[in-house]
ChimeraX commands (.cxc) that place a marker at each C-alpha (Angstrom):
marker #1 position -16.69,76.53,0.16 radius 0.5
marker #1 position -13.12,77.67,0.71 radius 0.5
marker #1 position -10.68,76.60,-1.99 radius 0.5
marker #1 position -6.89,76.67,-1.96 radius 0.5
marker #1 position -5.58,78.61,-4.95 radius 0.5
marker #1 position -2.04,78.05,-6.25 radius 0.5
marker #1 position -0.36,80.49,-8.64 radius 0.5
marker #1 position 2.77,79.84,-10.69 radius 0.5
marker #1 position 5.34,81.77,-12.76 radius 0.5
marker #1 position 4.30,85.29,-13.83 radius 0.5
marker #1 position 0.80,84.80,-12.40 radius 0.5
marker #1 position 2.36,84.44,-8.94 radius 0.5
marker #1 position 4.66,87.39,-9.57 radius 0.5
marker #1 position 1.82,89.71,-10.57 radius 0.5
marker #1 position -0.41,88.74,-7.65 radius 0.5
marker #1 position 2.45,88.77,-5.17 radius 0.5
marker #1 position 1.62,85.45,-3.48 radius 0.5
marker #1 position 2.03,81.82,-4.44 radius 0.5
marker #1 position -1.16,80.66,-2.78 radius 0.5
marker #1 position -4.25,81.88,-1.02 radius 0.5
marker #1 position -7.56,80.54,0.19 radius 0.5
marker #1 position -10.66,81.98,-1.43 radius 0.5
marker #1 position -14.39,81.51,-0.93 radius 0.5
marker #1 position -16.04,82.44,-4.24 radius 0.5
marker #1 position -19.79,83.09,-4.41 radius 0.5
marker #1 position -22.09,80.21,-5.37 radius 0.5
marker #1 position -22.60,81.76,-8.81 radius 0.5
marker #1 position -18.95,80.95,-9.67 radius 0.5
marker #1 position -19.28,77.43,-11.01 radius 0.5
marker #1 position -16.36,76.87,-13.38 radius 0.5
marker #1 position -12.70,77.82,-13.74 radius 0.5
marker #1 position -13.38,80.63,-16.21 radius 0.5
marker #1 position -15.91,82.26,-13.88 radius 0.5
marker #1 position -13.46,81.84,-11.01 radius 0.5
marker #1 position -10.73,83.63,-12.96 radius 0.5
marker #1 position -13.17,86.45,-13.80 radius 0.5
marker #1 position -14.18,86.72,-10.13 radius 0.5
marker #1 position -10.56,86.69,-8.96 radius 0.5
marker #1 position -9.78,89.54,-11.38 radius 0.5
marker #1 position -12.19,91.76,-9.42 radius 0.5
marker #1 position -10.39,91.29,-6.09 radius 0.5
marker #1 position -7.73,93.99,-6.50 radius 0.5
marker #1 position -5.35,95.56,-9.01 radius 0.5
marker #1 position -2.77,92.79,-8.70 radius 0.5
marker #1 position -5.34,90.08,-9.44 radius 0.5
marker #1 position -6.75,92.19,-12.30 radius 0.5
marker #1 position -3.27,92.40,-13.85 radius 0.5
marker #1 position -2.64,88.66,-13.47 radius 0.5
marker #1 position -5.99,87.66,-14.96 radius 0.5
marker #1 position -6.35,90.39,-17.61 radius 0.5
marker #1 position -6.01,87.90,-20.48 radius 0.5
marker #1 position -7.61,84.57,-19.49 radius 0.5
marker #1 position -6.67,83.06,-22.87 radius 0.5
marker #1 position -3.04,83.09,-21.65 radius 0.5
marker #1 position -3.85,80.94,-18.61 radius 0.5
marker #1 position -4.09,77.24,-17.91 radius 0.5
marker #1 position -5.62,75.52,-14.89 radius 0.5
marker #1 position -5.60,72.35,-12.85 radius 0.5
marker #1 position -8.31,71.24,-10.44 radius 0.5
marker #1 position -7.10,68.90,-7.72 radius 0.5
marker #1 position -3.89,68.35,-9.73 radius 0.5
marker #1 position -5.62,67.40,-13.00 radius 0.5
marker #1 position -5.28,69.69,-16.04 radius 0.5
marker #1 position -8.69,71.08,-17.04 radius 0.5
marker #1 position -10.30,73.44,-19.54 radius 0.5
marker #1 position -11.58,76.82,-18.41 radius 0.5
marker #1 position -15.16,75.54,-18.53 radius 0.5
marker #1 position -14.41,72.76,-16.03 radius 0.5
marker #1 position -16.62,72.78,-12.93 radius 0.5
marker #1 position -15.08,73.71,-9.60 radius 0.5
marker #1 position -17.73,72.28,-7.27 radius 0.5
marker #1 position -16.01,70.31,-4.52 radius 0.5
marker #1 position -12.50,71.29,-5.61 radius 0.5
marker #1 position -9.99,71.45,-2.79 radius 0.5
marker #1 position -7.18,72.96,-4.84 radius 0.5
marker #1 position -7.10,74.97,-8.06 radius 0.5
marker #1 position -3.86,76.00,-9.75 radius 0.5
marker #1 position -3.56,78.78,-12.29 radius 0.5
marker #1 position -0.44,79.08,-14.46 radius 0.5
marker #1 position 0.79,80.14,-17.89 radius 0.5
marker #1 position 1.08,77.56,-20.66 radius 0.5
marker #1 position 3.91,75.12,-20.11 radius 0.5
marker #1 position 6.49,74.62,-22.82 radius 0.5
marker #1 position 8.65,71.59,-23.23 radius 0.5
marker #1 position 11.80,70.83,-24.99 radius 0.5
marker link #1:1,2 radius 0.2
marker link #1:2,3 radius 0.2
marker link #1:3,4 radius 0.2
marker link #1:4,5 radius 0.2
marker link #1:5,6 radius 0.2
marker link #1:6,7 radius 0.2
marker link #1:7,8 radius 0.2
marker link #1:8,9 radius 0.2
marker link #1:9,10 radius 0.2
marker link #1:10,11 radius 0.2
marker link #1:11,12 radius 0.2
marker link #1:12,13 radius 0.2
marker link #1:13,14 radius 0.2
marker link #1:14,15 radius 0.2
marker link #1:15,16 radius 0.2
marker link #1:16,17 radius 0.2
marker link #1:17,18 radius 0.2
marker link #1:18,19 radius 0.2
marker link #1:19,20 radius 0.2
marker link #1:20,21 radius 0.2
marker link #1:21,22 radius 0.2
marker link #1:22,23 radius 0.2
marker link #1:23,24 radius 0.2
marker link #1:24,25 radius 0.2
marker link #1:25,26 radius 0.2
marker link #1:26,27 radius 0.2
marker link #1:27,28 radius 0.2
marker link #1:28,29 radius 0.2
marker link #1:29,30 radius 0.2
marker link #1:30,31 radius 0.2
marker link #1:31,32 radius 0.2
marker link #1:32,33 radius 0.2
marker link #1:33,34 radius 0.2
marker link #1:34,35 radius 0.2
marker link #1:35,36 radius 0.2
marker link #1:36,37 radius 0.2
marker link #1:37,38 radius 0.2
marker link #1:38,39 radius 0.2
marker link #1:39,40 radius 0.2
marker link #1:40,41 radius 0.2
marker link #1:41,42 radius 0.2
marker link #1:42,43 radius 0.2
marker link #1:43,44 radius 0.2
marker link #1:44,45 radius 0.2
marker link #1:45,46 radius 0.2
marker link #1:46,47 radius 0.2
marker link #1:47,48 radius 0.2
marker link #1:48,49 radius 0.2
marker link #1:49,50 radius 0.2
marker link #1:50,51 radius 0.2
marker link #1:51,52 radius 0.2
marker link #1:52,53 radius 0.2
marker link #1:53,54 radius 0.2
marker link #1:54,55 radius 0.2
marker link #1:55,56 radius 0.2
marker link #1:56,57 radius 0.2
marker link #1:57,58 radius 0.2
marker link #1:58,59 radius 0.2
marker link #1:59,60 radius 0.2
marker link #1:60,61 radius 0.2
marker link #1:61,62 radius 0.2
marker link #1:62,63 radius 0.2
marker link #1:63,64 radius 0.2
marker link #1:64,65 radius 0.2
marker link #1:65,66 radius 0.2
marker link #1:66,67 radius 0.2
marker link #1:67,68 radius 0.2
marker link #1:68,69 radius 0.2
marker link #1:69,70 radius 0.2
marker link #1:70,71 radius 0.2
marker link #1:71,72 radius 0.2
marker link #1:72,73 radius 0.2
marker link #1:73,74 radius 0.2
marker link #1:74,75 radius 0.2
marker link #1:75,76 radius 0.2
marker link #1:76,77 radius 0.2
marker link #1:77,78 radius 0.2
marker link #1:78,79 radius 0.2
marker link #1:79,80 radius 0.2
marker link #1:80,81 radius 0.2
marker link #1:81,82 radius 0.2
marker link #1:82,83 radius 0.2
marker link #1:83,84 radius 0.2
marker link #1:84,85 radius 0.2
view
C-alpha cells in the first residue's frame, strides 16, 4: 500500500525532499522497520536515517513510538525531536 512520507528539518535536508510516496514491502510492519527499509533506498536516505534513536514519528498526524504499526497509514512523518521553550 502506498504511503505518503513527510520529512522535516534536517531529515528533509539530508534526503533532499520534503515528501514522497513509498510502497514498502509487506514485511515492513512498524515505524522502526520502515525507517530501516527507507535507509536502504539510497545514500541520502541512509544519511538521514543512520541513527534512528535521533528520530521521532507521527502516523496520520498522531505522535507514535518506533514500534507503532503502520498498517493502513495514509501519512507518516519523520522528524527530529522537537524542543520547546
